[in-house]
DSSP file (Angstrom, degrees, kcal/mol; ACC not computed):
  #  RESIDUE AA STRUCTURE BP1 BP2  ACC     N-H-->O    O-->H-N    N-H-->O    O-->H-N    TCO  KAPPA ALPHA  PHI   PSI    X-CA   Y-CA   Z-CA
    1    1 A M              0   0    0      0, 0.0     0, 0.0     0, 0.0     0, 0.0   0.000 360.0 360.0 360.0 144.7    0.0    0.0    0.0
    2    2 A R        -     0   0    0      1,-0.0     3,-0.1     3,-0.0     2,-0.0  -0.756 360.0-123.1 -91.9 129.9    1.1    3.5   -0.8
    3    3 A P        -     0   0    0      0, 0.0     2,-0.1     0, 0.0    -1,-0.0  -0.326  39.9 -87.3 -68.0 154.9    1.3    5.9    2.1
    4    4 A E        -     0   0    0      1,-0.1     2,-0.3    -2,-0.0     0, 0.0  -0.371  44.9-120.4 -61.5 135.4   -0.7    9.1    1.8
    5    5 A A        -     0   0    0     -3,-0.1    -1,-0.1    -2,-0.1     3,-0.0  -0.585  23.1-117.7 -79.5 140.3    1.2   11.9    0.1
    6    6 A D    >>  -     0   0    0     -2,-0.3     4,-1.3     1,-0.1     3,-1.2  -0.659  15.1-140.5 -76.4 125.0    1.8   15.1    2.1
    7    7 A P  H 3> S+     0   0    0      0, 0.0     4,-2.0     0, 0.0     5,-0.2   0.815 101.9  60.4 -58.0 -30.6    0.1   18.0    0.3
    8    8 A S  H 3> S+     0   0    0      1,-0.2     4,-1.9     2,-0.2     5,-0.1   0.830 101.1  54.3 -67.6 -29.3    3.1   20.3    1.2
    9    9 A E  H <> S+     0   0    0     -3,-1.2     4,-2.5     2,-0.2    -1,-0.2   0.887 105.8  52.3 -69.1 -38.2    5.3   17.9   -0.9
   10   10 A D  H  X S+     0   0    0     -4,-1.3     4,-2.3     2,-0.2    -2,-0.2   0.917 110.5  47.8 -62.4 -42.8    3.0   18.3   -3.9
   11   11 A R  H  X S+     0   0    0     -4,-2.0     4,-2.5     1,-0.2    -1,-0.2   0.884 111.3  51.1 -64.7 -37.5    3.2   22.1   -3.6
   12   12 A A  H  X S+     0   0    0     -4,-1.9     4,-2.8     2,-0.2    -2,-0.2   0.896 109.6  50.1 -66.6 -39.6    7.0   21.9   -3.3
   13   13 A D  H  X S+     0   0    0     -4,-2.5     4,-2.7     2,-0.2    -2,-0.2   0.911 112.1  47.5 -64.3 -41.8    7.1   19.7   -6.4
   14   14 A Q  H  X S+     0   0    0     -4,-2.3     4,-2.6     2,-0.2    -2,-0.2   0.910 112.9  48.9 -64.4 -41.5    5.0   22.2   -8.3
   15   15 A S  H  X S+     0   0    0     -4,-2.5     4,-2.5     2,-0.2    -2,-0.2   0.922 113.5  46.2 -64.3 -44.4    7.1   25.0   -7.1
   16   16 A N  H  X S+     0   0    0     -4,-2.8     4,-2.8     2,-0.2    -2,-0.2   0.908 112.5  50.9 -63.9 -41.5   10.3   23.2   -8.1
   17   17 A S  H  X S+     0   0    0     -4,-2.7     4,-2.2     2,-0.2    -2,-0.2   0.917 111.8  47.0 -62.2 -43.5    8.9   22.3  -11.5
   18   18 A R  H  X S+     0   0    0     -4,-2.6     4,-2.4     2,-0.2    -2,-0.2   0.912 113.2  48.9 -64.6 -42.6    7.9   25.9  -12.1
   19   19 A F  H  X S+     0   0    0     -4,-2.5     4,-2.6     2,-0.2    -2,-0.2   0.907 110.6  50.4 -64.5 -41.5   11.3   27.2  -11.0
   20   20 A V  H  X S+     0   0    0     -4,-2.8     4,-2.2     2,-0.2    -1,-0.2   0.912 111.2  49.0 -62.9 -42.3   13.1   24.6  -13.3
   21   21 A R  H  X S+     0   0    0     -4,-2.2     4,-2.1     2,-0.2    -2,-0.2   0.920 112.5  47.5 -64.0 -43.8   10.9   25.7  -16.3
   22   22 A I  H  X S+     0   0    0     -4,-2.4     4,-2.2     1,-0.2    -2,-0.2   0.909 111.5  51.2 -63.5 -41.6   11.6   29.3  -15.6
   23   23 A A  H  X S+     0   0    0     -4,-2.6     4,-2.2     2,-0.2    -2,-0.2   0.887 108.3  52.2 -64.2 -39.1   15.4   28.7  -15.3
   24   24 A K  H  X S+     0   0    0     -4,-2.2     4,-1.9     1,-0.2    -1,-0.2   0.946 112.8  43.3 -62.2 -48.3   15.5   26.7  -18.6
   25   25 A Y  H  X S+     0   0    0     -4,-2.1     4,-2.4     1,-0.2    -1,-0.2   0.838 112.1  53.6 -70.0 -31.5   13.8   29.5  -20.5
   26   26 A A  H  X S+     0   0    0     -4,-2.2     4,-1.7     2,-0.2    -1,-0.2   0.891 107.0  52.6 -66.4 -38.4   16.0   32.1  -18.8
   27   27 A A  H  X S+     0   0    0     -4,-2.2     4,-2.5     2,-0.2    -2,-0.2   0.904 110.0  48.0 -63.3 -40.9   19.1   30.2  -19.8
   28   28 A I  H  X S+     0   0    0     -4,-1.9     4,-2.1     1,-0.2    -2,-0.2   0.931 110.3  52.5 -63.1 -44.7   17.8   30.2  -23.4
   29   29 A G  H  < S+     0   0    0     -4,-2.4    -1,-0.2     1,-0.2    -2,-0.2   0.800 115.6  40.2 -63.3 -29.4   17.2   33.9  -23.3
   30   30 A L  H  X S+     0   0    0     -4,-1.7     4,-1.5     2,-0.1    -1,-0.2   0.817 112.1  55.2 -86.7 -33.4   20.7   34.6  -22.0
   31   31 A Q  H  X S+     0   0    0     -4,-2.5     4,-2.3    -5,-0.2     5,-0.2   0.892 100.8  59.0 -68.6 -39.7   22.5   32.1  -24.2
   32   32 A F  H  X S+     0   0    0     -4,-2.1     4,-1.5     1,-0.2    -1,-0.2   0.958 113.2  34.2 -58.9 -57.4   21.1   33.5  -27.5
   33   33 A P  H  > S+     0   0    0      0, 0.0     4,-2.8     0, 0.0     5,-0.2   0.840 114.7  59.7 -69.5 -29.0   22.4   37.1  -27.2
   34   34 A S  H  X S+     0   0    0     -4,-1.5     4,-2.4     1,-0.2    -2,-0.2   0.892 104.0  50.7 -64.2 -38.1   25.6   35.9  -25.4
   35   35 A T  H  X S+     0   0    0     -4,-2.3     4,-1.9     2,-0.2    -1,-0.2   0.923 112.5  45.9 -63.8 -44.0   26.5   33.8  -28.4
   36   36 A I  H  X S+     0   0    0     -4,-1.5     4,-2.1     2,-0.2    -2,-0.2   0.912 112.8  49.5 -67.3 -42.3   26.0   36.7  -30.8
   37   37 A I  H  X S+     0   0    0     -4,-2.8     4,-2.6     1,-0.2     5,-0.2   0.889 108.4  54.7 -63.3 -38.4   28.0   39.1  -28.6
   38   38 A G  H  X S+     0   0    0     -4,-2.4     4,-2.6    -5,-0.2    -1,-0.2   0.899 107.4  49.9 -60.8 -40.6   30.7   36.5  -28.3
   39   39 A G  H  X S+     0   0    0     -4,-1.9     4,-2.5     2,-0.2    -2,-0.2   0.888 110.5  50.5 -64.0 -39.5   30.9   36.5  -32.1
   40   40 A L  H  X S+     0   0    0     -4,-2.1     4,-2.4     2,-0.2    -2,-0.2   0.938 113.0  44.7 -62.6 -47.4   31.1   40.3  -32.2
   41   41 A V  H  X S+     0   0    0     -4,-2.6     4,-2.4     2,-0.2    -2,-0.2   0.928 114.8  47.9 -65.0 -45.1   33.9   40.4  -29.7
   42   42 A L  H  X S+     0   0    0     -4,-2.6     4,-2.4     1,-0.2    -1,-0.2   0.908 112.2  50.2 -63.0 -40.9   35.9   37.6  -31.3
   43   43 A G  H  X S+     0   0    0     -4,-2.5     4,-2.7    -5,-0.2    14,-0.4   0.894 109.4  51.4 -62.8 -40.4   35.4   39.2  -34.7
   44   44 A Y  H  X S+     0   0    0     -4,-2.4     4,-2.6     2,-0.2    -2,-0.2   0.922 111.0  47.7 -61.9 -44.1   36.6   42.6  -33.4
   45   45 A L  H  X S+     0   0    0     -4,-2.4     4,-2.5     2,-0.2    -2,-0.2   0.895 111.7  49.8 -65.8 -39.3   39.7   40.9  -31.9
   46   46 A V  H  X S+     0   0    0     -4,-2.4     4,-3.1     2,-0.2     5,-0.4   0.936 112.5  48.1 -62.8 -45.8   40.4   39.1  -35.2
   47   47 A D  H  X>S+     0   0    0     -4,-2.7     4,-2.2     1,-0.2     5,-0.5   0.905 112.8  48.0 -61.4 -41.9   40.1   42.3  -37.1
   48   48 A K  H  <5S+     0   0    0     -4,-2.6    -1,-0.2     2,-0.2    -2,-0.2   0.911 116.9  42.3 -65.8 -41.9   42.3   44.2  -34.7
   49   49 A F  H  <5S+     0   0    0     -4,-2.5    -2,-0.2    -5,-0.2    -1,-0.2   0.910 128.0  28.7 -72.6 -42.9   45.0   41.5  -34.8
   50   50 A L  H  <5S-     0   0    0     -4,-3.1    -2,-0.2    -5,-0.2    -3,-0.2   0.597  98.1-127.9 -96.5 -12.5   44.9   40.8  -38.6
   51   51 A G  T  <5 +     0   0    0     -4,-2.2    -3,-0.2    -5,-0.4    -4,-0.2   0.876  65.3 133.5  68.7  37.6   43.8   44.3  -39.8
   52   52 A T    > < -     0   0    0     -5,-0.5     3,-2.1    -6,-0.3     4,-0.5   0.047  43.5-164.8-107.5  24.8   40.9   42.8  -41.8
   53   53 A S  T 3   +     0   0    0     -6,-0.4    -9,-0.0     1,-0.3   -10,-0.0  -0.218  62.3   7.2 -55.8 138.3   38.2   45.3  -40.7
   54   54 A P  T 3> S+     0   0    0      0, 0.0     4,-2.3     0, 0.0    -1,-0.3  -0.871 114.6  73.5 -99.1  15.6   35.2   44.8  -41.1
   55   55 A W  H <> S+     0   0    0     -3,-2.1     4,-2.8     1,-0.2     5,-0.3   0.868  94.5  52.1 -67.9 -38.2   35.3   41.3  -42.4
   56   56 A G  H  > S+     0   0    0     -4,-0.5     4,-2.4     2,-0.2     5,-0.3   0.936 113.3  44.3 -63.0 -46.0   36.1   39.5  -39.2
   57   57 A V  H  > S+     0   0    0    -14,-0.4     4,-2.0     2,-0.2     5,-0.2   0.931 116.2  47.7 -63.2 -45.5   33.3   41.1  -37.3
   58   58 A T  H  X S+     0   0    0     -4,-2.3     4,-2.0     2,-0.2    -2,-0.2   0.952 116.6  40.5 -62.6 -51.7   30.8   40.6  -40.2
   59   59 A I  H  X S+     0   0    0     -4,-2.8     4,-2.4     1,-0.2     5,-0.2   0.933 117.5  46.5 -66.6 -47.0   31.7   36.9  -40.8
   60   60 A L  H  X S+     0   0    0     -4,-2.4     4,-2.3    -5,-0.3    -1,-0.2   0.816 110.5  53.9 -69.8 -28.1   32.0   35.9  -37.2
   61   61 A T  H  X S+     0   0    0     -4,-2.0     4,-2.5    -5,-0.3    -1,-0.2   0.922 110.8  46.1 -68.2 -43.2   28.7   37.7  -36.2
   62   62 A F  H  X S+     0   0    0     -4,-2.0     4,-2.5    -5,-0.2    -2,-0.2   0.902 113.6  49.0 -64.8 -40.1   26.9   35.8  -39.0
   63   63 A V  H  X S+     0   0    0     -4,-2.4     4,-2.3     2,-0.2    -2,-0.2   0.921 112.7  47.8 -64.1 -43.2   28.4   32.5  -37.9
   64   64 A A  H  X S+     0   0    0     -4,-2.3     4,-2.5     2,-0.2    -2,-0.2   0.891 111.2  51.0 -64.7 -39.5   27.5   33.2  -34.2
   65   65 A F  H  X S+     0   0    0     -4,-2.5     4,-2.4     2,-0.2    -2,-0.2   0.922 110.3  48.8 -64.1 -43.5   24.0   34.1  -35.2
   66   66 A A  H  X S+     0   0    0     -4,-2.5     4,-2.4     1,-0.2    -2,-0.2   0.905 112.7  48.6 -62.3 -41.1   23.6   30.9  -37.2
   67   67 A G  H  X S+     0   0    0     -4,-2.3     4,-2.4     2,-0.2    -2,-0.2   0.888 110.5  50.8 -65.5 -39.0   25.0   28.9  -34.2
   68   68 A A  H  X S+     0   0    0     -4,-2.5     4,-2.3     2,-0.2    -2,-0.2   0.898 111.2  48.0 -66.1 -40.5   22.6   30.7  -31.9
   69   69 A V  H  X S+     0   0    0     -4,-2.4     4,-2.4     2,-0.2    -2,-0.2   0.913 111.5  50.3 -66.3 -42.3   19.6   29.9  -34.1
   70   70 A A  H  X S+     0   0    0     -4,-2.4     4,-2.0     1,-0.2    -2,-0.2   0.910 112.5  46.9 -61.5 -42.0   20.7   26.3  -34.4
   71   71 A Q  H  X S+     0   0    0     -4,-2.4     4,-2.5     2,-0.2    -1,-0.2   0.881 110.2  53.2 -67.2 -38.0   21.0   26.1  -30.6
   72   72 A L  H  X S+     0   0    0     -4,-2.3     4,-2.5     2,-0.2    -2,-0.2   0.913 108.8  49.3 -62.7 -43.0   17.6   27.8  -30.1
   73   73 A I  H  X S+     0   0    0     -4,-2.4     4,-2.4     2,-0.2     5,-0.2   0.909 110.7  51.3 -61.9 -42.4   16.0   25.2  -32.4
   74   74 A H  H  X S+     0   0    0     -4,-2.0     4,-2.4     1,-0.2    -2,-0.2   0.936 111.9  45.9 -59.6 -48.0   17.7   22.4  -30.4
   75   75 A W  H  X S+     0   0    0     -4,-2.5     4,-3.1     2,-0.2     5,-0.3   0.902 111.7  51.4 -64.3 -41.7   16.4   23.8  -27.1
   76   76 A V  H  X S+     0   0    0     -4,-2.5     4,-2.0     1,-0.2    -1,-0.2   0.921 112.3  46.3 -64.1 -43.7   12.8   24.3  -28.4
   77   77 A R  H  X S+     0   0    0     -4,-2.4     4,-0.9     2,-0.2    -1,-0.2   0.916 115.1  47.4 -62.7 -42.5   12.7   20.7  -29.8
   78   78 A R  H  < S+     0   0    0     -4,-2.4     3,-0.5    -5,-0.2     4,-0.3   0.931 118.7  38.6 -66.2 -46.2   14.1   19.4  -26.5
   79   79 A F  H >< S+     0   0    0     -4,-3.1     3,-0.7     1,-0.2    -1,-0.2   0.727 106.7  66.5 -78.6 -21.4   11.7   21.4  -24.3
   80   80 A G  H 3< S+     0   0    0     -4,-2.0    -1,-0.2    -5,-0.3    -2,-0.2   0.772  98.0  54.2 -69.0 -25.2    8.8   21.0  -26.6
   81   81 A N  T 3< S+     0   0    0     -4,-0.9    -1,-0.2    -3,-0.5     2,-0.2   0.624  96.2  83.1 -82.8 -14.1    8.7   17.2  -25.8
   82   82 A E    <         0   0    0     -3,-0.7    -3,-0.0    -4,-0.3     0, 0.0  -0.576 360.0 360.0 -89.0 152.4    8.6   17.8  -22.1
   83   83 A K              0   0    0     -2,-0.2    -1,-0.1     0, 0.0    -3,-0.1   0.417 360.0 360.0 -99.8 360.0    5.3   18.5  -20.2
């Protein structure tokens, strides 16, 4: 026989579940622009070191944006399967 579940545990599980969901989406929201900013900074450093302005910034920003979109699609598919 299964012992009676404590109602406070159910509320704690719901609270944890809600917090986990919020944390996941916050991580996505921070990761997307961080990836693009990282591409900008890396492109700037490449341009400064090699003197190829503005090509390093342009190319690495587009690459970072494509990577951020690919990662966003991955996260949406992964979280879309969860309830």
